[in-house]
C-alpha positions in Angstrom: 0.0 0.0 0.0 1.3 3.5 -0.8 2.1 5.7 2.2 0.2 3.4 4.4 -3.1 4.2 2.7 -5.9 1.9 3.6 -8.5 1.0 1.0 -12.2 1.7 1.4 -14.4 -1.2 2.5 -11.7 -3.7 3.6 -13.8 -5.8 6.0 -11.1 -8.5 6.6 -7.9 -6.5 6.7 -6.3 -8.0 3.6 -5.6 -4.7 2.0 -8.3 -4.9 -0.7 -11.7 -3.4 -1.1 -14.4 -6.1 -0.6 -17.6 -6.2 -2.6 -20.4 -5.7 0.0 -24.0 -4.7 0.3 -26.5 -3.6 3.0 -30.1 -4.8 2.7 -32.1 -2.3 4.9 -35.3 -4.3 4.9 -33.7 -7.1 6.9 -30.5 -5.4 8.3 -28.3 -7.8 6.3 -24.7 -6.9 5.6 -23.3 -9.3 3.0 -19.6 -9.1 2.3 -18.6 -11.3 -0.6 -16.3 -14.1 0.5 -16.0 -12.8 4.0 -19.2 -12.7 6.1 -23.0 -12.2 6.4 -24.3 -10.5 9.5 -27.5 -8.7 10.5 -27.1 -5.3 12.0 -29.5 -2.3 11.7 -32.9 -1.8 10.2 -34.8 0.0 7.5 -34.6 3.4 9.1 -30.8 3.3 9.4 -28.1 4.6 7.1 -24.9 2.4 6.7 -21.7 4.2 7.8 -18.9 1.6 7.5 -15.5 2.9 8.4 -12.4 1.8 10.5 -13.5 3.3 13.8 -11.1 1.5 16.1 -7.9 1.9 13.9 -7.2 -1.8 13.5 -7.0 -1.6 9.7 -10.3 -3.2 8.9 -13.7 -1.6 8.1 -16.3 -1.9 10.8 -20.0 -2.5 10.3 -21.9 0.5 11.5 -25.2 2.4 11.2 -26.5 5.8 11.9 -30.1 6.3 13.0 -31.0 9.9 12.3 -34.2 10.0 14.3 -32.3 9.7 17.5 -28.7 10.5 16.4 -27.6 7.0 17.3 -24.3 5.7 15.9 -24.1 2.0 16.5 -20.6 0.5 15.7 -20.8 -3.2 15.8 -18.8 -4.8 18.6 -17.3 -1.4 19.4 -19.7 1.2 20.8 -23.0 3.0 20.7 -22.9 6.8 20.7 -25.5 9.6 20.3 -24.2 12.5 18.1 -26.2 14.6 15.6 -29.8 14.6 14.6 -32.3 14.2 11.8 -31.3 17.4 10.0 -27.6 16.4 9.8 -25.6 14.6 7.1 -23.1 12.1 8.4 -19.4 12.7 7.4 -17.3 10.2 9.4 -13.6 10.3 8.5 -10.2 10.5 10.2 -10.0 14.3 10.8 -7.1 14.2 13.3 -4.9 11.7 11.6 -4.7 9.2 14.4 -5.6 6.2 12.1 -9.2 5.8 13.3 -12.4 7.2 11.9 -14.1 10.0 13.8 -17.8 10.3 14.2 -18.9 13.6 12.6 -21.9 15.4 11.1 -22.5 18.3 8.7 -25.5 20.6 9.5 -26.3 22.5 6.3 -28.7 24.9 7.9 -25.9 26.8 9.5 -22.7 25.2 7.9 -21.7 23.4 11.1 -19.2 20.6 10.9 -19.1 18.8 14.3 -16.4 16.1 14.8 -16.9 14.3 18.0 -14.1 14.9 20.5 -12.0 16.8 17.9 -13.5 20.1 16.6 -16.5 22.2 15.6 -16.2 24.6 12.6 -18.5 26.4 10.3 -18.0 26.0 6.5 -20.7 25.8 3.8 -24.4 26.1 3.6 -27.6 24.2 3.0 -27.1 24.0 -0.8 -23.7 22.3 -0.4 -22.8 18.6 -0.4 -20.1 17.7 2.1 -17.2 15.8 0.5 -14.4 15.4 3.1 -11.2 13.5 2.1 -7.4 13.7 2.4 -6.9 15.9 -0.7 -3.3 16.9 0.3 -2.1 13.4 1.1 -1.0 14.4 4.6 -2.8 11.6 6.5 -5.6 13.8 7.8 -9.0 14.4 6.2 -9.8 17.9 5.0 -13.2 19.6 5.5 -14.5 20.2 2.0 -17.8 20.7 0.1 -19.2 20.7 -3.4 -21.8 23.2 -4.7 -23.6 21.6 -7.6 -25.2 24.8 -9.0 -21.8 26.2 -9.9 -19.5 23.2 -9.8 -17.6 24.7 -6.9 -15.3 22.6 -4.8 -14.1 24.3 -1.7 -11.5 22.8 0.6 -11.3 24.6 3.9 -8.0 26.4 4.4 -6.3 25.7 1.1 -8.1 25.8 -2.3 -11.3 26.5 -4.3 -11.9 25.4 -7.9 -14.7 24.7 -10.3 -15.2 21.1 -11.7 -18.4 19.5 -12.8 -22.0 20.8 -12.6 -25.6 20.0 -12.0 -26.5 16.4 -12.5 -23.0 15.0 -11.8 -22.3 12.6 -9.0 -19.3 13.8 -7.1 -16.8 11.6 -5.3 -13.2 11.4 -4.2 -10.8 8.5 -4.5 -7.1 7.8 -5.1 -7.1 7.0 -8.8 -3.4 7.7 -9.5 -1.8 5.8 -6.7 -0.3 8.7 -4.8 -1.4 9.4 -1.2 -3.8 12.3 -2.0 -7.4 11.8 -2.9 -8.5 13.1 -6.4 -11.7 15.1 -6.9 -13.9 13.3 -9.5 -17.3 13.3 -11.1 -19.4 10.5 -12.6 -21.9 11.7 -15.3 -24.3 8.8 -15.5 -26.1 10.0 -18.6 -23.0 9.4 -20.7 -20.9 7.1 -18.4 -18.2 9.8 -18.1 -15.7 9.6 -15.3 -13.7 12.8 -15.0 -10.8 12.8 -12.5 -9.4 16.3 -12.1 -5.8 16.4 -13.3 -5.7 12.7 -13.9 -7.9 11.3 -16.6 -11.3 11.1 -18.4 -12.9 7.7 -19.3 -16.3 6.3 -20.1 -17.5 3.4 -18.1 -21.1 2.6 -16.9 -24.4 4.1 -17.6 -27.5 5.9 -16.4 -28.7 3.2 -14.0 -25.3 2.7 -12.3 -23.8 3.9 -9.0 -20.1 4.7 -8.9 -18.2 2.5 -6.4 -14.5 3.0 -6.9 -12.2 1.0 -4.7 -8.9 -0.8 -4.5 -10.3 -4.2 -5.4 -7.0 -5.8 -6.3 -4.8 -4.3 -3.6 -2.5 -2.5 -6.0 -2.5 0.7 -4.0 -4.9 2.8 -6.1 -8.6 2.9 -6.7 -10.2 1.3 -9.8 -13.2 2.6 -11.7 -16.2 0.5 -10.8 -20.0 0.7 -10.9 -22.9 -1.1 -9.2 -26.0 -1.8 -11.2 -28.7 -2.6 -8.6 -31.3 -3.9 -11.0 -29.2 -6.9 -11.7 -26.7 -6.9 -8.8 -23.8 -6.3 -11.2 -20.5 -5.1 -10.0 -18.4 -4.1 -13.0 -14.8 -3.5 -12.0 -12.9 -1.9 -15.0 -10.1 -4.0 -16.3 -10.6 -6.5 -13.4 -13.8 -8.4 -13.2 -17.6 -8.5 -13.5 -19.4 -9.9 -10.4 -23.1 -10.4 -9.6 -23.7 -9.8 -5.9 -26.8 -8.2 -4.4 -30.5 -7.5 -5.1 -32.3 -4.4 -6.4 -33.0 -2.9 -3.0 -29.4 -3.3 -1.7 -27.0 -0.5 -1.1 -23.2 -0.9 -1.9 -21.2 -0.4 1.3 -17.6 0.0 0.4 -17.6 3.5 1.9 
């Protein structure tokens, strides 16, 4: 792995992203070739991350009605509420994911036991990631109306626009995360400063990850209607049902 970077959705600690889904109707977490467990319910949002810093992704849910974070076999914490968006990441660089929320109504970022700052507004989409490759996650947002990306404390630029799905991943193998968009109408992936490719279509969800353990993320899509995972230049796998959510991040 490059610079000690850990892949998204590594449920068994082998250094690769695992194909995995969450079925809210039953609370099923199914991780291909690894495990099947039941945790959570239809009202919960999956928030898998490495919360204890052991190098593996932990099964976890957020229940917005009560602000409950339930981290399987680790902890239960109340933090946030129904108006908040969850933004768990490693904001202090200690190797474990921090519980955090973004409250668009006033631009509040609240990171449990770490910090509270104000950045953004109700029209913004939070997109925190380690954009500088320093080992800590940067507070950042995307404003779809104008295509603005704003990274608190270091840069602002315009990339993408209305209708694009925005994401960040490490597509070029360095330690910094790359701003990227997926335009489902055409299957366009545009990675700022790196590449543009066409892969996927209008019914697909972008699910990039390091599926082969090479130290960089691959382009991948999940097609819920058929359960297809298409991993560019690697594989095509069928895993999941139409109501399942991919849970690699």
